[in-house]
One Martini backbone bead per residue (centre of mass of N, CA, C, O) as a GRO file, in nm:
protein
  390
    1MET     BB    1  13.755  12.123  13.269
    2PHE     BB    2  13.694  12.002  12.991
    3LYS     BB    3  13.716  11.706  13.076
    4GLN     BB    4  13.484  11.709  13.281
    5TYR     BB    5  13.266  11.801  13.083
    6PHE     BB    6  13.293  11.568  12.884
    7LEU     BB    7  13.235  11.335  13.087
    8THR     BB    8  12.957  11.436  13.168
    9LEU     BB    9  12.831  11.433  12.888
   10LEU     BB   10  12.884  11.135  12.830
   11ALA     BB   11  12.719  11.025  13.067
   12VAL     BB   12  12.451  11.144  12.979
   13VAL     BB   13  12.433  11.008  12.704
   14VAL     BB   14  12.451  10.717  12.803
   15PHE     BB   15  12.204  10.731  12.987
   16VAL     BB   16  11.994  10.803  12.771
   17VAL     BB   17  12.039  10.560  12.589
   18LEU     BB   18  11.986  10.338  12.805
   19ALA     BB   19  11.707  10.439  12.893
   20THR     BB   20  11.570  10.417  12.619
   21ALA     BB   21  11.630  10.119  12.562
   22GLY     BB   22  11.504  10.009  12.825
   23PHE     BB   23  11.218  10.114  12.782
   24CYS     BB   24  11.166   9.981  12.501
   25TRP     BB   25  11.221   9.694  12.596
   26ALA     BB   26  11.002   9.675  12.816
   27VAL     BB   27  10.760   9.753  12.628
   28ASP     BB   28  10.769   9.646  12.340
   29PRO     BB   29  10.593   9.774  12.081
   30TYR     BB   30  10.673   9.527  11.849
   31GLY     BB   31  10.724   9.234  11.950
   32LEU     BB   32  11.065   9.134  11.985
   33TYR     BB   33  11.161   9.072  12.322
   34GLY     BB   34  10.908   8.879  12.468
   35ALA     BB   35  10.647   9.036  12.573
   36TYR     BB   36  10.441   8.886  12.375
   37THR     BB   37  10.400   8.635  12.582
   38ASN     BB   38  10.216   8.798  12.737
   39GLU     BB   39   9.935   8.868  12.875
   40GLY     BB   40   9.788   9.116  12.667
   41SER     BB   41  10.015   9.208  12.449
   42PHE     BB   42   9.809   9.229  12.188
   43LYS     BB   43   9.727   9.543  12.261
   44LYS     BB   44   9.944   9.653  12.066
   45PRO     BB   45   9.914   9.902  11.815
   46GLU     BB   46  10.232   9.957  11.718
   47VAL     BB   47  10.326   9.709  11.552
   48ASN     BB   48  10.262   9.818  11.257
   49ASN     BB   49  10.529  10.003  11.241
   50GLN     BB   50  10.694   9.694  11.255
   51ILE     BB   51  10.579   9.439  11.093
   52ARG     BB   52  10.822   9.289  10.972
   53LEU     BB   53  10.982   9.240  11.231
   54HIS     BB   54  10.757   9.100  11.383
   55LYS     BB   55  10.706   8.861  11.184
   56ARG     BB   56  10.990   8.753  11.190
   57ALA     BB   57  10.992   8.688  11.495
   58GLN     BB   58  10.755   8.487  11.485
   59LEU     BB   59  10.897   8.279  11.302
   60GLN     BB   60  11.136   8.226  11.506
   61ARG     BB   61  10.936   8.148  11.764
   62ASN     BB   62  10.744   7.976  11.572
   63GLN     BB   63  10.516   7.720  11.463
   64TYR     BB   64  10.415   7.673  11.123
   65ASP     BB   65  10.174   7.525  10.857
   66ALA     BB   66  10.015   7.803  10.788
   67LEU     BB   67   9.958   8.055  10.526
   68ILE     BB   68   9.929   8.405  10.459
   69LEU     BB   69   9.961   8.570  10.143
   70GLY     BB   70  10.048   8.924  10.086
   71ASN     BB   71   9.887   9.211  10.137
   72SER     BB   72   9.672   9.426  10.288
   73ARG     BB   73   9.424   9.267  10.166
   74ALA     BB   74   9.504   9.013  10.344
   75PHE     BB   75   9.562   9.130  10.628
   76ARG     BB   76   9.241   9.229  10.664
   77ALA     BB   77   9.053   8.967  10.541
   78TYR     BB   78   9.227   8.713  10.675
   79ASP     BB   79   9.161   8.473  10.910
   80PRO     BB   80   9.354   8.218  11.063
   81GLU     BB   81   9.081   8.115  11.234
   82HIS     BB   82   8.957   7.989  11.017
   83GLU     BB   83   8.831   7.679  10.914
   84PHE     BB   84   9.026   7.650  10.672
   85PHE     BB   85   9.262   7.600  10.919
   86GLU     BB   86   9.189   7.343  11.036
   87GLY     BB   87   9.461   7.180  11.207
   88TYR     BB   88   9.634   7.441  11.202
   89ARG     BB   89   9.922   7.655  11.226
   90SER     BB   90   9.837   7.974  11.177
   91TYR     BB   91   9.943   8.262  10.957
   92ASN     BB   92   9.963   8.611  10.889
   93LEU     BB   93  10.206   8.718  10.631
   94ALA     BB   94  10.102   8.969  10.542
   95LEU     BB   95  10.203   9.283  10.361
   96SER     BB   96  10.221   9.598  10.344
   97GLY     BB   97  10.325   9.679  10.021
   98ALA     BB   98  10.374   9.432   9.873
   99HIS     BB   99  10.559   9.227   9.661
  100ILE     BB  100  10.629   8.940   9.499
  101ASN     BB  101  10.918   8.912   9.611
  102GLU     BB  102  10.841   8.931   9.913
  103VAL     BB  103  10.651   8.694   9.924
  104TYR     BB  104  10.861   8.484   9.852
  105HIS     BB  105  11.068   8.544  10.086
  106SER     BB  106  10.870   8.490  10.320
  107LEU     BB  107  10.833   8.190  10.257
  108ILE     BB  108  11.126   8.102  10.275
  109TYR     BB  109  11.170   8.196  10.565
  110ALA     BB  110  10.950   8.020  10.699
  111SER     BB  111  11.083   7.743  10.599
  112ARG     BB  112  11.326   7.749  10.803
  113TYR     BB  113  11.119   7.704  11.070
  114SER     BB  114  10.895   7.554  10.892
  115ASP     BB  115  10.643   7.317  10.791
  116ILE     BB  116  10.479   7.378  10.510
  117LYS     BB  117  10.133   7.283  10.405
  118LYS     BB  118   9.971   7.569  10.384
  119VAL     BB  119   9.827   7.808  10.134
  120LEU     BB  120   9.721   8.151  10.108
  121LEU     BB  121   9.717   8.314   9.794
  122VAL     BB  122   9.711   8.668   9.764
  123LEU     BB  123   9.644   8.844   9.477
  124ASP     BB  124   9.774   9.151   9.324
  125TYR     BB  125   9.821   9.395   9.098
  126SER     BB  126  10.030   9.561   9.290
  127LEU     BB  127  10.262   9.334   9.303
  128GLN     BB  128  10.432   9.465   9.057
  129LYS     BB  129  10.561   9.664   9.223
  130ASP     BB  130  10.900   9.734   9.288
  131ILE     BB  131  11.081   9.497   9.192
  132GLU     BB  132  11.343   9.634   9.085
  133ALA     BB  133  11.372   9.809   9.372
  134SER     BB  134  11.393   9.593   9.613
  135ASP     BB  135  11.711   9.612   9.674
  136TYR     BB  136  11.657   9.937   9.785
  137ILE     BB  137  11.443   9.849  10.003
  138PRO     BB  138  11.462   9.802  10.328
  139SER     BB  139  11.189   9.650  10.395
  140ALA     BB  140  11.232   9.428  10.160
  141LYS     BB  141  11.488   9.282  10.323
  142THR     BB  142  11.385   9.130  10.577
  143PHE     BB  143  11.356   8.826  10.416
  144LYS     BB  144  11.652   8.793  10.283
  145SER     BB  145  11.763   8.756  10.558
  146SER     BB  146  11.828   8.623  10.874
  147GLY     BB  147  11.869   8.870  11.102
  148PHE     BB  148  12.192   8.814  11.223
  149GLU     BB  149  12.342   9.024  11.112
  150PHE     BB  150  12.505   9.292  11.220
  151GLY     BB  151  12.367   9.510  11.047
  152ASP     BB  152  12.076   9.423  11.112
  153VAL     BB  153  12.084   9.440  11.419
  154ALA     BB  154  12.169   9.737  11.443
  155SER     BB  155  11.927   9.850  11.285
  156ASP     BB  156  11.702   9.732  11.465
  157PHE     BB  157  11.788   9.866  11.730
  158ARG     BB  158  11.764  10.154  11.634
  159ASP     BB  159  11.452  10.140  11.544
  160THR     BB  160  11.343   9.989  11.839
  161LEU     BB  161  11.529  10.158  12.079
  162LEU     BB  162  11.662  10.462  11.956
  163SER     BB  163  11.421  10.596  11.845
  164VAL     BB  164  11.177  10.825  11.837
  165ALA     BB  165  10.949  10.635  11.752
  166ALA     BB  166  10.991  10.421  11.976
  167LEU     BB  167  10.949  10.617  12.213
  168LYS     BB  168  10.666  10.708  12.132
  169ASP     BB  169  10.531  10.424  12.126
  170SER     BB  170  10.598  10.351  12.418
  171GLY     BB  171  10.444  10.587  12.547
  172LYS     BB  172  10.164  10.514  12.443
  173ILE     BB  173  10.148  10.237  12.588
  174PHE     BB  174  10.214  10.325  12.880
  175LEU     BB  175   9.954  10.539  12.879
  176SER     BB  176   9.767  10.327  12.801
  177LYS     BB  177   9.481  10.149  12.892
  178ASP     BB  178   9.352  10.023  12.596
  179GLY     BB  179   9.454   9.889  12.289
  180ALA     BB  180   9.197   9.709  12.211
  181ASP     BB  181   9.032   9.970  12.096
  182ARG     BB  182   9.228   9.933  11.861
  183ASP     BB  183   9.404   9.883  11.617
  184ARG     BB  184   9.543   9.547  11.552
  185VAL     BB  185   9.768   9.280  11.606
  186THR     BB  186   9.762   8.962  11.620
  187GLU     BB  187   9.910   8.659  11.711
  188LYS     BB  188   9.832   8.577  11.386
  189GLY     BB  189   9.872   8.851  11.196
  190PHE     BB  190   9.603   9.003  11.220
  191TYR     BB  191   9.421   9.290  11.114
  192LYS     BB  192   9.235   9.448  11.358
  193ILE     BB  193   8.954   9.645  11.294
  194LYS     BB  194   8.753   9.877  11.474
  195ARG     BB  195   8.667  10.059  11.268
  196GLU     BB  196   8.334  10.156  11.105
  197ASN     BB  197   8.344  10.468  10.969
  198TYR     BB  198   8.325  10.390  10.650
  199PHE     BB  199   8.253  10.611  10.413
  200GLU     BB  200   8.212  10.767  10.115
  201LYS     BB  201   8.453  10.968  10.154
  202GLU     BB  202   8.672  10.744  10.169
  203PHE     BB  203   8.625  10.628   9.894
  204ARG     BB  204   8.665  10.884   9.727
  205ARG     BB  205   8.951  10.963   9.817
  206LEU     BB  206   9.093  10.705   9.723
  207GLU     BB  207   9.008  10.699   9.424
  208LEU     BB  208   9.127  10.977   9.342
  209GLY     BB  209   9.415  10.924   9.438
  210TYR     BB  210   9.475  10.680   9.259
  211LEU     BB  211   9.410  10.801   8.984
  212GLU     BB  212   9.620  11.026   8.989
  213LYS     BB  213   9.866  10.844   9.029
  214LEU     BB  214   9.832  10.660   8.780
  215VAL     BB  215   9.840  10.887   8.563
  216LYS     BB  216  10.090  11.071   8.641
  217SER     BB  217  10.297  10.805   8.660
  218ASN     BB  218  10.246  10.600   8.438
  219VAL     BB  219  10.174  10.295   8.528
  220ALA     BB  220  10.119  10.137   8.273
  221SER     BB  221  10.418  10.125   8.175
  222GLN     BB  222  10.536   9.998   8.431
  223LEU     BB  223  10.372   9.732   8.428
  224LEU     BB  224  10.466   9.635   8.155
  225ALA     BB  225  10.770   9.624   8.241
  226ASN     BB  226  10.699   9.417   8.493
  227HIS     BB  227  10.588   9.153   8.374
  228LYS     BB  228  10.843   8.979   8.351
  229LEU     BB  229  10.925   8.990   8.648
  230TYR     BB  230  10.666   8.880   8.764
  231LYS     BB  231  10.671   8.609   8.620
  232GLU     BB  232  10.932   8.508   8.751
  233LYS     BB  233  10.839   8.527   9.053
  234TYR     BB  234  10.582   8.361   9.027
  235HIS     BB  235  10.723   8.108   8.929
  236GLU     BB  236  10.898   8.063   9.180
  237LEU     BB  237  10.668   8.042   9.381
  238LEU     BB  238  10.519   7.802   9.251
  239ALA     BB  239  10.755   7.604   9.242
  240PHE     BB  240  10.785   7.579   9.548
  241LEU     BB  241  10.500   7.472   9.604
  242TYR     BB  242  10.509   7.224   9.416
  243GLU     BB  243  10.775   7.090   9.509
  244ASN     BB  244  10.650   7.083   9.825
  245LYS     BB  245  10.347   7.011   9.830
  246ILE     BB  246  10.161   7.262   9.877
  247ASP     BB  247   9.862   7.352   9.990
  248THR     BB  248   9.692   7.559   9.746
  249THR     BB  249   9.531   7.883   9.738
  250ILE     BB  250   9.405   8.113   9.495
  251ILE     BB  251   9.355   8.476   9.523
  252ILE     BB  252   9.192   8.742   9.392
  253SER     BB  253   9.144   9.033   9.501
  254PRO     BB  254   8.904   9.215   9.615
  255LEU     BB  255   8.697   9.467   9.441
  256HIS     BB  256   8.541   9.731   9.397
  257ALA     BB  257   8.373   9.866   9.131
  258ARG     BB  258   8.492  10.149   9.174
  259PHE     BB  259   8.790  10.052   9.143
  260LEU     BB  260   8.762   9.932   8.863
  261GLN     BB  261   8.704  10.212   8.738
  262VAL     BB  262   8.986  10.321   8.781
  263TYR     BB  263   9.122  10.130   8.579
  264HIS     BB  264   8.968  10.225   8.336
  265GLU     BB  265   9.047  10.536   8.350
  266ALA     BB  266   9.371  10.456   8.350
  267GLY     BB  267   9.410  10.221   8.123
  268LEU     BB  268   9.436   9.908   8.276
  269TRP     BB  269   9.252   9.674   8.180
  270PRO     BB  270   9.422   9.511   7.976
  271ASP     BB  271   9.646   9.448   8.191
  272PHE     BB  272   9.464   9.311   8.395
  273GLU     BB  273   9.393   9.075   8.207
  274ALA     BB  274   9.685   8.983   8.152
  275TRP     BB  275   9.745   8.913   8.448
  276LYS     BB  276   9.533   8.692   8.482
  277THR     BB  277   9.640   8.515   8.256
  278LEU     BB  278   9.915   8.462   8.382
  279LEU     BB  279   9.820   8.316   8.636
  280VAL     BB  280   9.682   8.076   8.493
  281LYS     BB  281   9.911   7.974   8.303
  282GLU     BB  282  10.133   7.926   8.517
  283ASN     BB  283   9.973   7.725   8.684
  284ALA     BB  284   9.942   7.513   8.456
  285LEU     BB  285  10.243   7.478   8.389
  286LEU     BB  286  10.344   7.382   8.672
  287ALA     BB  287  10.157   7.143   8.701
  288ASN     BB  288  10.268   6.991   8.456
  289THR     BB  289  10.567   6.976   8.547
  290TYR     BB  290  10.472   6.821   8.838
  291GLY     BB  291  10.217   6.635   8.800
  292MET     BB  292   9.965   6.827   8.870
  293LYS     BB  293   9.716   6.996   8.983
  294PRO     BB  294   9.587   7.281   8.971
  295TYR     BB  295   9.546   7.536   9.148
  296PRO     BB  296   9.311   7.695   9.294
  297LEU     BB  297   9.152   7.980   9.119
  298TYR     BB  298   9.027   8.299   9.233
  299ASP     BB  299   8.802   8.558   9.127
  300ALA     BB  300   8.724   8.872   9.315
  301ALA     BB  301   8.769   9.090   9.073
  302VAL     BB  302   8.441   9.145   9.035
  303TYR     BB  303   8.113   9.140   8.920
  304ASN     BB  304   7.896   9.180   9.202
  305ALA     BB  305   7.693   9.230   9.464
  306MET     BB  306   7.924   9.305   9.666
  307ASN     BB  307   8.099   9.495   9.465
  308GLU     BB  308   7.811   9.672   9.413
  309GLU     BB  309   7.774   9.814   9.657
  310LEU     BB  310   7.613  10.062   9.807
  311ILE     BB  311   7.742  10.381   9.882
  312ARG     BB  312   7.714  10.572  10.172
  313LYS     BB  313   7.741  10.859  10.369
  314ASP     BB  314   7.605  10.724  10.672
  315VAL     BB  315   7.683  10.415  10.591
  316ALA     BB  316   7.832  10.138  10.643
  317ALA     BB  317   7.981   9.908  10.486
  318ARG     BB  318   7.971   9.562  10.466
  319TRP     BB  319   8.240   9.470  10.271
  320TYR     BB  320   8.396   9.757  10.315
  321PHE     BB  321   8.618   9.998  10.402
  322GLU     BB  322   8.716  10.033  10.108
  323SER     BB  323   8.750   9.982   9.763
  324SER     BB  324   9.045   9.810   9.829
  325HIS     BB  325   8.918   9.688  10.118
  326ALA     BB  326   8.819   9.415  10.253
  327LYS     BB  327   8.645   9.251  10.474
  328PRO     BB  328   8.629   8.975  10.675
  329GLU     BB  329   8.346   8.894  10.573
  330TYR     BB  330   8.443   8.837  10.290
  331GLY     BB  331   8.669   8.636  10.346
  332ALA     BB  332   8.490   8.426  10.491
  333SER     BB  333   8.283   8.379  10.262
  334LEU     BB  334   8.487   8.289  10.052
  335LEU     BB  335   8.598   8.043  10.210
  336ASN     BB  336   8.330   7.900  10.232
  337GLU     BB  337   8.299   7.863   9.926
  338VAL     BB  338   8.556   7.698   9.881
  339MET     BB  339   8.482   7.463  10.079
  340SER     BB  340   8.199   7.394   9.918
  341ALA     BB  341   8.259   7.399   9.598
  342ARG     BB  342   8.131   7.668   9.538
  343GLY     BB  343   8.041   7.922   9.295
  344GLY     BB  344   7.995   8.294   9.206
  345ASP     BB  345   7.947   8.499   9.440
  346PHE     BB  346   8.256   8.594   9.539
  347ALA     BB  347   8.377   8.398   9.313
  348VAL     BB  348   8.580   8.282   9.033
  349ARG     BB  349   8.675   8.005   8.882
  350LEU     BB  350   8.989   7.942   8.720
  351ASP     BB  351   9.059   7.833   8.384
  352ALA     BB  352   9.214   7.801   8.090
  353GLY     BB  353   8.952   7.716   7.919
  354ASP     BB  354   8.756   7.976   8.054
  355LEU     BB  355   8.890   8.262   8.048
  356GLU     BB  356   8.770   8.418   7.804
  357THR     BB  357   8.480   8.402   7.901
  358HIS     BB  358   8.525   8.558   8.162
  359LEU     BB  359   8.628   8.825   8.040
  360ARG     BB  360   8.375   8.881   7.870
  361SER     BB  361   8.174   8.883   8.105
  362GLN     BB  362   8.301   9.127   8.255
  363LYS     BB  363   8.251   9.336   8.035
  364GLU     BB  364   7.943   9.311   8.039
  365LYS     BB  365   7.909   9.380   8.342
  366TRP     BB  366   8.028   9.661   8.320
  367ARG     BB  367   7.813   9.784   8.136
  368HIS     BB  368   7.583   9.741   8.339
  369TYR     BB  369   7.706   9.907   8.567
  370LEU     BB  370   7.710  10.181   8.423
  371GLU     BB  371   7.394  10.201   8.411
  372ARG     BB  372   7.357  10.185   8.740
  373ALA     BB  373   7.562  10.372   8.904
  374GLY     BB  374   7.610  10.671   8.841
  375GLU     BB  375   7.699  10.856   9.114
  376GLN     BB  376   7.914  10.645   9.214
  377ILE     BB  377   8.119  10.724   8.939
  378LEU     BB  378   8.132  11.024   8.846
  379HIS     BB  379   8.401  11.123   8.980
  380ILE     BB  380   8.584  10.930   8.817
  381ASN     BB  381   8.512  11.014   8.526
  382ARG     BB  382   8.584  11.315   8.556
  383ALA     BB  383   8.879  11.279   8.651
  384GLY     BB  384   8.977  11.118   8.409
  385ALA     BB  385   8.922  11.335   8.191
  386ARG     BB  386   9.097  11.559   8.320
  387LEU     BB  387   9.374  11.410   8.331
  388ILE     BB  388   9.397  11.325   8.026
  389ASN     BB  389   9.355  11.641   7.916
  390LYS     BB  390   9.630  11.775   8.034
   0.00000   0.00000   0.00000
C-alpha cells in the first residue's frame, strides 16, 4: 500500500515538474530558448526579470559589432538604433545595477562571440559599488563564466523553468493580450519605457530615498575604499579597448541638478570630483601607453538647462523619468551633439588639460543653481540636515 502511494506521489511530482518546465519553455518569458526569434515575441515585458541571462543568450545567438555598456542609466537612455551606430550591428548591453567589474566582464564575454568595433561606454558614479563583493553576488557572475558549465546550466534551468517566479511570469504573458503596451526590452537590448507620468512626487521619493541610504550606510567611506579597486577595473577595461583598437566614446551619465544636490548633502561631492578626475587621467594614461589619442570623454552630470529643468507636480518632465534616469530624448540629443563635434549644451568634453577649470566652473554653477532652485531642492536640504544631525 505504501509503495503504491509513494509511486503515485512520485508520478504526480514528476508530472507537475515536467508540466511546469514545459509550459515555461513554450512561453519562454525571458527569451532564452528560441521563442524570441518569432515575430512579435519582443512584446514580452517579463524579460527584464532575468535581463542578464537574456542578454547573455542574445550574445551567444547573434553577431554584434557595436555595444552600449553601463548600468540602468545607459539601459534606459541610449537606443542602439540611433544614427550614432549607423552601419553597425548594435546592441545595448547595459545592465541595471551593474558595477565596473561586471561591465568589463560583459565586454569580454561579448568579444568571445563577436568582433567588437565600436563601444559607447556610459560611466556612472555608482559603478564603484559592490566591486569587492562581486565574486559573491550570483547575478554578477553571469558574464564571468561561459554559461555552459553544468552548475550554471542547472541553476539557469531552475530559475527560468522551474521557479515560482518563472511560472508566474509565464502565466502573465500567456494571459496578456498585448505586452507591447508595457515597459519592455527591445530586440536590441534597449529598455523601452511606455509610462510617461513621472511627476514631481516620483522625483522627490527617489531623491529622499537615495539621500537616506547614502548617509545612513556611510557610502562616502565605502566609495573612498573602493577607489583603488575601481581604478584597477577601469584600467583593465580601457586597456582592452585600446589594445583592440575599438572605437570608443565615453560619457558620464547625465543627472538632474536635484540629484546632484543629493550628492552635495550626502558629503560626496569631493569624491565625485575625484572620480571624474580619475576617469580623465586614466584615459589619458592608457592613450599614451598605446600611442593613440585619448577617447573622447563627455561629462553630462553637469549644471545645464536640461539638467536644471523645473519639475512640476502634474506635468511630466521633458528630459528625465526621475532625477537619476534621463529619458531617451536626452540620450539621443547628447549623441547628436557628439556626432556634430560641438559641445556644451548636453555635455562638456573633458581633457586632462582643462579638467580643473571645468570642476571650478561646475562649483560656480552649483552656487548659482542654489540661488534659483528654491522649493525644488528644499526637501533635500532639510532631509540632509536632519540625517547628518542625528
